[in-house]
C-alpha positions as CSV (number, residue, x, y, z in Angstrom):
1,M,-17.8,-11.6,21.0
2,T,-16.4,-11.2,24.5
3,I,-13.3,-8.8,24.8
4,S,-10.8,-10.4,26.9
5,S,-9.2,-8.2,29.3
6,A,-5.7,-9.4,28.6
7,H,-6.2,-8.7,25.0
8,P,-7.3,-5.1,24.6
9,E,-6.7,-5.2,21.0
10,T,-9.8,-7.2,20.6
11,E,-12.2,-4.3,21.4
12,P,-14.6,-4.0,18.3
13,K,-14.2,-1.2,16.0
14,W,-15.7,-0.7,12.4
15,W,-12.4,-0.1,10.9
16,K,-10.8,-3.2,12.3
17,E,-13.1,-5.6,11.0
18,A,-13.6,-3.7,7.4
19,T,-12.2,-5.4,4.4
20,I,-10.8,-2.1,2.4
21,Y,-10.6,-2.1,-1.5
22,Q,-8.0,0.4,-2.8
23,I,-8.8,1.9,-5.8
24,Y,-6.5,3.4,-8.3
25,P,-8.4,6.2,-9.9
26,A,-6.3,6.8,-13.0
27,S,-6.8,2.8,-14.0
28,F,-10.1,1.8,-12.4
29,K,-13.0,2.7,-14.9
30,D,-13.0,5.4,-17.7
31,S,-16.7,6.8,-18.1
32,N,-16.1,9.2,-20.7
33,N,-13.6,7.8,-22.7
34,D,-10.7,10.1,-22.5
35,G,-8.4,7.1,-21.5
36,W,-8.3,8.2,-17.8
37,G,-10.4,6.5,-14.8
38,D,-12.7,9.0,-13.2
39,M,-15.0,9.6,-10.3
40,K,-18.2,8.6,-12.2
41,G,-16.4,5.5,-13.2
42,I,-15.9,4.5,-9.8
43,A,-19.4,5.3,-8.9
44,S,-20.6,2.9,-11.7
45,K,-18.9,0.0,-10.1
46,L,-19.2,0.5,-6.3
47,E,-22.0,-2.3,-6.5
48,Y,-19.3,-4.6,-8.0
49,I,-17.0,-3.9,-4.7
50,K,-20.1,-4.2,-2.3
51,E,-20.9,-7.3,-3.9
52,L,-17.2,-8.7,-3.4
53,G,-17.8,-8.4,0.2
54,A,-15.7,-5.0,0.8
55,D,-17.0,-2.8,3.5
56,A,-14.8,0.4,2.4
57,I,-13.1,1.9,-0.4
58,W,-9.7,3.8,-0.3
59,I,-9.0,6.2,-3.4
60,S,-5.6,7.1,-4.1
61,P,-5.0,10.7,-4.5
62,F,-7.6,12.4,-6.8
63,Y,-6.7,15.7,-6.0
64,D,-5.6,18.6,-8.6
65,S,-1.9,17.6,-9.9
66,P,0.4,18.1,-12.9
67,Q,0.9,14.3,-12.3
68,D,4.4,13.9,-12.1
69,D,4.0,11.1,-9.6
70,M,0.4,10.0,-10.4
71,G,-1.2,12.5,-8.1
72,Y,1.1,12.3,-5.2
73,D,2.0,15.5,-6.0
74,I,-0.7,17.5,-5.2
75,A,-1.5,21.4,-6.2
76,N,-4.8,21.9,-4.4
77,Y,-5.8,19.9,-1.5
78,E,-9.5,21.1,-2.0
79,K,-10.0,20.4,-5.8
80,V,-10.4,16.9,-7.8
81,W,-8.1,16.8,-10.5
82,P,-10.6,17.9,-13.6
83,T,-9.5,14.8,-15.5
84,Y,-11.3,12.7,-12.7
85,G,-14.0,14.9,-12.4
86,T,-15.4,17.9,-10.4
87,N,-15.9,17.8,-6.5
88,E,-19.4,17.7,-7.0
89,D,-18.7,14.2,-8.7
90,C,-16.7,13.3,-5.8
91,F,-19.4,14.5,-3.1
92,A,-21.7,12.3,-5.5
93,L,-19.6,9.1,-5.0
94,I,-18.8,9.6,-1.1
95,E,-23.1,9.8,-0.7
96,K,-23.4,6.7,-3.0
97,T,-20.7,4.8,-1.2
98,H,-22.5,5.8,2.1
99,K,-26.0,4.7,0.8
100,L,-24.4,1.2,0.0
101,G,-23.4,0.8,3.7
102,M,-19.6,1.3,2.9
103,K,-17.0,3.7,3.9
104,F,-15.2,6.3,2.1
105,I,-11.3,6.5,2.6
106,T,-9.2,9.2,1.5
107,D,-5.5,9.5,0.6
108,L,-3.6,12.2,2.7
109,V,-0.2,13.2,1.2
110,I,1.3,16.1,3.4
111,N,4.9,15.1,3.6
112,H,5.2,17.0,0.6
113,C,3.2,18.6,-2.1
114,S,3.5,19.7,-5.6
115,S,5.6,22.6,-7.0
116,E,2.6,24.3,-8.3
117,H,0.9,24.4,-5.3
118,E,0.4,27.9,-4.3
119,W,2.3,27.4,-0.9
120,F,5.3,26.5,-2.7
121,K,4.8,29.3,-5.5
122,E,4.8,31.8,-2.6
123,S,7.9,30.2,-0.7
124,R,9.6,30.2,-3.9
125,S,8.9,33.9,-5.0
126,S,11.4,35.4,-2.4
127,K,14.1,34.5,0.6
128,T,11.6,36.9,2.9
129,N,8.4,35.7,1.9
130,P,6.3,34.4,5.0
131,K,5.7,31.2,3.6
132,R,9.6,30.6,2.8
133,D,10.1,28.4,6.1
134,W,7.2,26.3,4.9
135,F,9.5,24.4,3.2
136,F,13.2,23.4,3.4
137,W,15.4,25.8,1.9
138,R,19.3,26.0,2.0
139,A,22.2,27.5,0.5
140,P,24.7,25.5,-1.6
141,K,27.3,23.8,0.6
142,G,29.7,25.1,-2.0
143,Y,30.6,24.8,-5.7
144,D,32.2,22.3,-7.8
145,A,35.1,23.0,-10.2
146,E,32.7,23.7,-12.9
147,G,30.8,26.3,-10.8
148,K,27.6,24.2,-9.9
149,P,26.1,24.6,-6.8
150,I,26.6,21.5,-4.4
151,P,23.7,20.4,-2.3
152,P,23.4,21.1,1.5
153,N,23.5,17.4,2.3
154,N,24.5,13.9,1.2
155,W,20.6,12.5,1.3
156,K,19.6,10.4,-1.3
157,S,16.0,10.8,-3.2
158,Y,13.8,7.9,-2.9
159,F,13.5,8.2,-6.6
160,G,17.3,8.2,-7.2
161,G,19.9,11.1,-7.4
162,S,20.2,13.7,-4.5
163,A,17.2,15.0,-2.6
164,W,17.6,18.6,-3.5
165,T,16.6,20.6,-6.3
166,F,18.4,24.1,-7.0
167,D,15.8,27.0,-7.8
168,E,17.7,29.4,-10.0
169,K,15.7,32.3,-8.8
170,T,16.8,32.6,-5.0
171,Q,19.9,30.6,-5.8
172,E,19.3,28.0,-3.1
173,F,18.1,24.4,-2.8
174,Y,15.0,23.0,-1.6
175,L,14.6,19.6,-0.1
176,R,12.5,16.9,-1.9
177,L,12.8,13.2,-0.8
178,F,10.7,12.2,-3.9
179,A,10.4,13.8,-7.3
180,T,12.1,17.0,-8.4
181,R,8.6,18.8,-8.4
182,Q,7.6,17.4,-4.9
183,P,9.1,20.0,-2.1
184,D,8.9,18.5,1.5
185,L,6.5,20.7,3.5
186,N,8.3,21.8,7.0
187,W,6.3,20.8,9.8
188,E,8.6,22.6,12.4
189,S,6.3,25.7,10.9
190,E,3.3,25.6,13.0
191,D,1.5,28.1,10.5
192,C,2.3,25.3,7.7
193,R,0.9,22.7,10.1
194,K,-2.4,24.5,10.7
195,A,-2.9,24.8,6.8
196,I,-2.2,21.4,6.1
197,Y,-5.0,20.2,8.6
198,E,-7.5,23.0,7.4
199,S,-6.9,22.3,3.8
200,A,-6.1,18.8,3.3
201,V,-8.0,17.0,6.2
202,G,-10.8,19.7,7.3
203,Y,-12.2,20.1,3.9
204,W,-12.8,16.5,3.3
205,L,-13.8,15.8,7.1
206,D,-16.6,18.4,6.3
207,H,-17.4,16.4,3.3
208,G,-18.3,13.3,5.1
209,V,-15.0,11.4,4.4
210,D,-14.7,8.3,7.0
211,G,-10.8,8.1,7.2
212,F,-7.5,8.7,5.8
213,R,-4.8,6.6,4.4
214,I,-1.9,8.9,5.4
215,D,1.4,8.5,2.9
216,V,4.6,8.3,4.0
217,G,3.6,9.1,7.7
218,S,6.9,8.5,9.4
219,L,8.7,11.3,7.6
220,Y,7.4,14.8,8.8
221,S,9.8,15.0,11.5
222,K,13.4,15.5,10.1
223,V,16.5,15.8,12.4
224,H,17.2,19.4,13.2
225,G,19.9,20.9,11.1
226,L,19.5,18.3,8.2
227,P,22.9,16.6,8.8
228,D,24.7,14.4,6.3
229,A,23.1,10.9,6.7
230,P,25.9,8.1,7.4
231,I,27.4,6.6,4.4
232,I,26.2,2.9,4.2
233,D,26.5,2.6,0.3
234,K,30.0,3.1,-0.5
235,S,29.3,3.0,-4.1
236,S,27.4,6.2,-4.1
237,I,27.8,10.2,-3.1
238,W,23.8,10.0,-2.1
239,Q,22.9,8.1,1.3
240,S,19.6,6.9,2.6
241,S,18.1,9.7,4.6
242,D,16.4,7.4,6.5
243,P,18.3,8.0,9.4
244,M,17.4,11.5,9.4
245,T,14.0,11.6,8.4
246,L,12.2,8.1,9.4
247,N,10.4,8.2,12.7
248,G,11.8,11.4,13.7
249,P,12.3,13.2,16.8
250,R,8.8,15.0,16.6
251,I,7.0,12.7,14.9
252,H,4.6,11.5,17.6
253,E,4.0,14.9,18.5
254,F,2.8,15.6,15.0
255,H,0.5,12.8,14.7
256,Q,-1.3,13.2,18.0
257,E,-1.8,16.9,17.1
258,L,-3.4,15.9,13.5
259,N,-5.6,13.4,15.5
260,K,-6.7,15.8,18.1
261,F,-7.5,18.0,15.0
262,I,-9.7,15.5,13.5
263,R,-11.4,14.5,16.7
264,D,-12.1,18.2,17.3
265,R,-13.6,18.9,13.7
266,V,-15.7,15.6,13.6
267,K,-19.2,16.7,15.4
268,D,-21.8,13.8,14.2
269,G,-20.2,11.1,16.1
270,R,-18.7,9.0,13.4
271,E,-15.4,7.3,14.2
272,I,-12.8,8.4,11.7
273,M,-10.3,5.6,10.6
274,T,-6.3,6.7,10.1
275,V,-3.9,4.3,8.5
276,G,-0.3,5.4,8.3
277,E,2.2,4.1,5.9
278,M,5.1,4.0,8.2
279,Q,7.6,2.0,6.2
280,H,9.9,0.7,8.9
281,A,9.7,0.8,12.5
282,S,10.6,-1.4,15.5
283,D,7.8,-2.9,17.2
284,E,8.1,-0.3,20.4
285,T,7.9,2.6,17.7
286,K,4.8,0.7,16.1
287,K,3.1,0.7,19.3
288,L,3.7,4.2,20.1
289,Y,2.2,5.1,16.7
290,T,-1.0,2.7,17.3
291,S,-1.8,2.6,20.9
292,A,-5.3,3.8,21.4
293,S,-4.2,5.3,24.5
294,R,-1.9,7.8,22.7
295,H,-4.3,9.1,20.1
296,E,-2.1,8.8,17.0
297,L,-3.0,6.1,14.3
298,G,-5.5,3.7,14.1
299,E,-3.3,1.2,12.4
300,L,-0.3,1.4,10.1
301,F,1.4,-0.2,7.1
302,N,4.7,-1.7,7.4
303,F,7.0,-2.8,4.5
304,S,9.0,-5.9,6.1
305,H,7.4,-8.7,4.3
306,T,7.1,-6.7,1.0
307,D,11.0,-6.0,0.8
308,V,12.0,-9.6,1.6
309,G,14.0,-10.9,-1.4
310,T,14.9,-6.8,-2.2
311,S,18.4,-5.2,-1.4
312,P,18.5,-2.8,1.6
313,L,20.8,-0.4,-0.5
314,F,18.5,-0.3,-3.8
315,R,15.2,-1.8,-4.2
316,Y,15.4,-3.1,-7.7
317,D,18.4,-5.4,-6.8
318,L,16.9,-8.8,-5.9
319,V,18.5,-11.2,-3.4
320,P,17.7,-14.8,-2.5
321,F,15.1,-15.1,0.2
322,E,13.2,-18.3,1.6
323,L,9.7,-19.2,2.4
324,K,11.1,-18.8,6.4
325,D,12.2,-15.1,5.8
326,W,8.7,-14.0,4.2
327,K,6.6,-16.0,7.2
328,I,8.4,-14.0,9.7
329,A,8.3,-10.7,7.7
330,L,4.5,-11.0,7.3
331,A,4.1,-11.7,11.0
332,E,6.0,-8.4,12.0
333,L,2.7,-7.0,10.4
334,F,0.5,-7.9,13.5
335,R,2.4,-9.7,16.3
336,Y,3.5,-6.6,18.1
337,I,-0.4,-5.9,19.0
338,N,-0.8,-9.0,20.9
339,G,-1.7,-8.3,24.3
340,T,-1.9,-4.2,23.6
341,D,-4.2,-1.6,22.7
342,C,-2.9,-1.3,19.4
343,W,-3.9,-2.5,16.1
344,S,-2.2,-3.1,12.4
345,T,-3.1,-4.2,8.8
346,I,-2.9,-7.1,6.4
347,Y,-2.1,-6.6,2.8
348,L,0.2,-8.0,0.0
349,E,-0.7,-5.4,-2.8
350,N,-1.1,-2.1,-3.3
351,H,-0.3,0.9,-5.7
352,D,3.3,0.7,-4.8
353,Q,3.5,-3.1,-4.9
354,P,3.8,-5.7,-8.2
355,R,1.0,-8.6,-8.2
356,S,1.3,-10.7,-5.3
357,I,0.8,-14.1,-7.2
358,T,4.1,-13.2,-9.4
359,R,5.7,-12.5,-6.4
360,F,4.6,-14.8,-3.7
361,G,2.7,-17.5,-5.4
362,D,3.5,-19.2,-9.1
363,D,1.7,-17.4,-11.9
364,S,2.4,-19.9,-14.4
365,P,-0.9,-21.2,-16.3
366,E,-1.2,-24.2,-14.3
367,N,-0.9,-22.6,-10.7
368,R,-2.0,-19.0,-11.2
369,V,-5.6,-19.6,-10.0
370,I,-4.8,-22.2,-7.0
371,S,-1.6,-20.2,-5.8
372,G,-4.0,-17.1,-5.9
373,K,-6.8,-18.9,-3.8
374,L,-3.7,-19.7,-1.5
375,L,-2.8,-16.2,-1.0
376,S,-6.7,-15.3,-0.5
377,V,-6.7,-18.0,2.3
378,L,-3.7,-16.8,4.1
379,L,-4.8,-13.2,4.1
380,A,-8.4,-14.1,5.1
381,S,-6.7,-16.0,8.2
382,L,-4.7,-13.3,9.6
383,T,-5.0,-11.0,12.3
384,G,-5.8,-7.2,11.5
385,T,-7.6,-5.0,9.0
386,L,-7.4,-6.5,5.5
387,F,-6.8,-4.4,2.5
388,I,-7.5,-5.6,-1.2
389,Y,-6.0,-3.9,-3.9
390,Q,-8.0,-3.5,-7.3
391,G,-7.6,-6.4,-9.6
392,Q,-5.7,-8.6,-6.8
393,E,-9.2,-10.3,-6.3
394,L,-9.1,-11.4,-10.1
395,G,-5.7,-13.0,-9.6
396,Q,-3.8,-10.4,-11.7
397,I,-0.2,-11.4,-12.4
398,N,2.5,-9.0,-13.5
399,F,2.7,-8.0,-17.0
400,K,5.5,-10.0,-19.1
401,D,8.3,-8.9,-21.4
402,W,7.7,-5.2,-21.5
403,P,10.6,-2.9,-22.6
404,V,11.6,-0.3,-20.4
405,Q,10.1,2.4,-22.4
406,K,6.8,1.1,-21.6
407,Y,6.9,1.8,-18.1
408,E,5.4,4.7,-16.5
409,D,7.0,5.4,-13.1
410,V,8.5,8.2,-12.4
411,E,10.8,6.0,-10.2
412,I,11.7,3.7,-12.9
413,R,12.3,6.3,-15.4
414,N,14.8,8.3,-13.1
415,N,17.0,5.3,-12.0
416,Y,17.1,4.0,-15.8
417,K,18.4,7.4,-16.7
418,L,20.8,7.3,-13.9
419,I,22.0,3.8,-14.4
420,K,22.4,4.1,-18.1
421,E,24.4,7.5,-17.6
422,E,26.7,6.0,-14.9
423,H,27.3,2.5,-16.1
424,G,25.8,2.1,-19.7
425,E,23.1,0.5,-21.5
426,K,24.6,-3.2,-21.5
427,S,26.2,-2.8,-17.9
428,D,25.5,-5.5,-15.4
429,Q,24.0,-3.0,-13.3
430,M,21.8,-2.2,-16.0
431,K,20.7,-6.0,-16.6
432,K,20.0,-6.4,-12.6
433,F,17.6,-3.5,-12.7
434,L,15.9,-4.7,-15.7
435,E,15.4,-8.1,-13.8
436,G,14.4,-6.2,-10.8
437,I,11.5,-4.1,-12.5
438,A,10.3,-7.2,-14.2
439,L,9.5,-9.0,-10.7
440,I,9.0,-6.0,-8.3
441,S,8.0,-2.5,-10.3
442,R,5.0,-1.0,-8.9
443,D,3.8,-0.3,-12.7
444,H,2.5,-4.0,-12.5
445,A,0.0,-2.9,-10.2
446,R,-1.5,0.2,-12.2
447,T,-2.5,-1.1,-15.3
448,P,-5.9,-0.4,-16.4
449,M,-8.5,-2.6,-14.5
450,P,-9.8,-5.7,-17.0
451,W,-13.4,-5.4,-16.9
452,T,-14.3,-7.8,-19.8
453,H,-12.1,-9.6,-22.3
454,E,-13.2,-7.0,-24.9
455,E,-10.6,-5.8,-27.5
456,P,-8.8,-3.3,-27.4
457,N,-9.5,-2.0,-23.9
458,A,-11.0,-4.7,-21.8
459,G,-14.1,-2.7,-20.7
460,F,-11.9,0.5,-18.9
461,S,-12.5,2.4,-21.8
462,G,-14.5,2.3,-25.1
463,P,-12.8,1.1,-28.1
464,D,-12.0,4.1,-29.4
465,A,-10.2,5.3,-26.6
466,K,-6.3,5.3,-26.1
467,P,-5.7,4.5,-22.2
468,W,-3.0,6.6,-20.2
469,F,-1.1,3.2,-19.6
470,D,-1.2,0.1,-21.4
471,L,-3.4,-2.9,-20.5
472,N,-1.8,-5.9,-19.2
473,E,-2.3,-8.8,-21.8
474,S,-3.6,-10.9,-19.4
475,F,-7.1,-10.0,-20.0
476,R,-6.8,-12.1,-23.3
477,E,-6.3,-15.1,-21.0
478,G,-9.6,-14.6,-19.0
479,I,-8.1,-12.3,-16.1
480,D,-11.3,-9.9,-16.4
481,V,-14.1,-9.3,-14.1
482,E,-16.5,-10.6,-16.8
483,D,-15.4,-14.1,-17.4
484,E,-14.3,-14.7,-13.8
485,T,-17.7,-13.8,-12.7
486,N,-19.4,-16.3,-14.9
487,D,-16.7,-19.0,-13.6
488,P,-17.6,-20.6,-10.5
489,N,-14.0,-21.7,-10.0
490,S,-12.6,-18.2,-10.7
491,V,-10.4,-16.4,-8.1
492,L,-12.8,-13.5,-7.8
493,N,-15.4,-16.0,-6.9
494,F,-13.3,-17.5,-4.3
495,W,-12.3,-14.2,-2.7
496,K,-16.3,-13.7,-2.4
497,Q,-16.3,-17.2,-0.2
498,A,-13.0,-16.1,1.5
499,L,-14.5,-12.7,2.8
500,R,-17.5,-14.5,3.8
501,F,-15.5,-17.0,6.0
502,R,-13.5,-14.1,7.2
503,K,-16.7,-12.5,8.4
504,A,-18.6,-15.5,9.6
505,H,-15.3,-16.3,12.0
506,K,-14.4,-12.8,12.8
507,D,-13.7,-13.2,16.4
508,I,-10.5,-15.5,15.5
509,T,-9.8,-14.2,12.0
510,V,-9.6,-10.7,12.4
511,Y,-9.3,-10.5,16.3
512,G,-7.6,-13.7,16.8
513,Y,-4.2,-13.6,19.1
514,E,-0.9,-15.5,20.2
515,F,0.1,-16.2,17.0
516,E,2.6,-19.1,16.8
517,F,4.4,-20.7,14.0
518,I,4.5,-24.6,13.4
519,D,7.4,-26.0,11.9
520,L,8.9,-22.2,11.0
521,N,11.7,-23.7,9.1
522,N,10.0,-25.9,6.5
523,K,10.9,-24.3,3.3
524,K,7.3,-25.7,1.6
525,L,4.5,-25.2,4.4
526,F,3.5,-22.4,5.9
527,S,1.5,-23.2,9.2
528,F,0.5,-21.4,12.4
529,T,-2.2,-21.3,15.2
530,K,-3.9,-18.4,17.0
531,K,-6.5,-18.3,19.4
532,Y,-9.7,-16.2,20.4
533,N,-11.0,-17.2,24.2
534,N,-11.6,-21.1,23.9
535,K,-11.3,-21.1,20.2
536,T,-8.0,-22.1,18.2
537,L,-7.6,-21.7,14.4
538,F,-4.8,-23.9,12.7
539,A,-3.7,-23.0,9.1
540,A,-1.6,-25.2,6.7
541,L,-0.5,-23.7,3.7
542,N,1.5,-25.5,1.0
543,F,3.5,-22.6,-0.8
544,S,5.0,-25.3,-3.4
545,S,4.2,-27.5,-6.6
546,D,4.6,-30.6,-4.5
547,S,2.5,-32.6,-2.1
548,V,3.4,-31.7,1.6
549,E,2.7,-33.4,4.6
550,F,1.6,-31.5,7.8
551,T,0.5,-32.1,11.5
552,I,-2.4,-31.2,13.4
553,P,-1.6,-29.6,16.9
554,N,-1.4,-32.5,19.3
555,D,-3.1,-34.6,16.3
556,S,-6.4,-33.3,18.1
557,A,-9.8,-34.8,16.5
558,S,-11.8,-31.7,17.6
559,F,-10.2,-29.2,14.9
560,K,-12.9,-28.9,11.9
561,L,-12.1,-28.2,8.5
562,E,-14.0,-24.8,8.0
563,F,-12.1,-23.5,4.6
564,G,-9.8,-24.2,2.0
565,N,-8.8,-23.3,-1.6
566,Y,-9.4,-27.0,-3.4
567,P,-13.0,-27.8,-3.7
568,K,-14.6,-29.6,-0.6
569,K,-15.5,-32.7,-2.7
570,E,-12.0,-33.2,-3.7
571,V,-10.7,-32.7,-0.1
572,D,-10.3,-35.7,2.8
573,A,-10.2,-33.5,5.8
574,S,-8.7,-36.3,7.7
575,S,-5.6,-36.4,5.0
576,R,-2.6,-34.8,6.6
577,T,-1.2,-34.3,2.7
578,L,-1.7,-30.8,1.1
579,K,-1.9,-30.9,-2.6
580,P,0.3,-28.5,-4.6
581,W,-0.6,-24.9,-3.3
582,E,-3.2,-26.2,-1.2
583,G,-4.2,-24.3,2.2
584,R,-6.8,-25.5,4.9
585,V,-7.9,-23.6,7.9
586,Y,-9.3,-26.0,10.9
587,I,-10.9,-24.3,13.9
588,D,-11.2,-26.0,17.0
589,E,-14.1,-24.8,19.2
């Protein structure tokens, strides 16, 4: 590969070219039949991930935790949660990952910790404790008519209600942007930052990890004084804290400091990958985060494309959208890196998103497989580091018709309770909420991985175990690893082809630049070109159940059909008609 001086983003790095497979440890593989996935379970399936074509694994938090938010509430950064195994089990997993030629990425959750963490226990013990300022403690704004303390400001928790919790012992509130028992760490305290780096980062670097996915990495720097947020949602007394917490005043300084800590700590020459979950940011801010010369993050996750069709006021209020809206939002992931020294990511699924076929394809029995393959063609063709979430490679779909009581997510449970109290069980608000969670709840991604079609637990646990969360019934319809491995036309086997195609043409698939939409307003066709030196890639993707016409740029005969989701024998490369949910990728060299 020759690097273009006009495109510094094409400088090769392992973490740019890697396909990264995300593992949700609770739901991946249970090795001891206690109903929970674990480290040894992951180790037993590494060859499967390698064979798929992935180059790295990222494991969601496996640290010691009371599990108020599925491990995103950490009580000890240096200890594996005993249900998942021991630290030695984790070190053995890191070693096996490396022996198979893959990288190991861990989750870094350092905006907040658990209220069970020793740091918070000390901070909570008295107003004069040295760690008091490691968290955000504030006196009540006042007291209401019933004598109840009023929170210090109007910030809303991401999980509903006030972002503050009152502590009876010291008669002050602490800030927690997420669950009640997830206090936010105060990054303004230098001692706190140093402790975070040493415990959450240094410990795992010393044990050989190759990178970090940084949870809510845009929230560490709050606006000084924690003022009220502007009133955007007039129906609520609680307002989004984003204007006061997202991409805050010292956020770039903090990331540069963390990056320097990582570079100083690693002595063996390995290049550490960092990918930040940065929610929402302007292109200019994304460039600041990911410019190689600034030493902040390697790449970031942006939510623009996964938020399409949801209300900015409340995620579970669905709003209409068209394919054009999604195309534009998806391109926001990578267009800003064009001609810069920045980098980004490509993804549709993770532990916080529903299943992409249900969301952006067609999960009906007749179109599930072909639309799942179409999404694979799209992802394999886009510029950036590709992330796949467990089960996505099977074409997993959302579970269907579950009562709200079966959902596990703290966010769902909190919001259900608040809506029920405020509006009632039969209200329009509740109806909209239930419709919303059926489509976009993150619980759809968290059900146990189906390894076989065996009853009752699909090979995730032994038949006598009770999994921590109900399985998606789709394993009975052949959506499982064993059945799909044996079916040459399965989504799983197609993903293997897609990743081989991506690697074989990595110059233009991974590093391609100058992305341009074709026929952007088309409500069924997603079509684009991108370049790499003298190569051009052209993709035509039919996001509908109808046949769709398309045109090749300049009607050039030099474009060669390289990849698609229909069997080759069924495709006439010279035809300009796409079948339902058909995707084609042509390359002109």
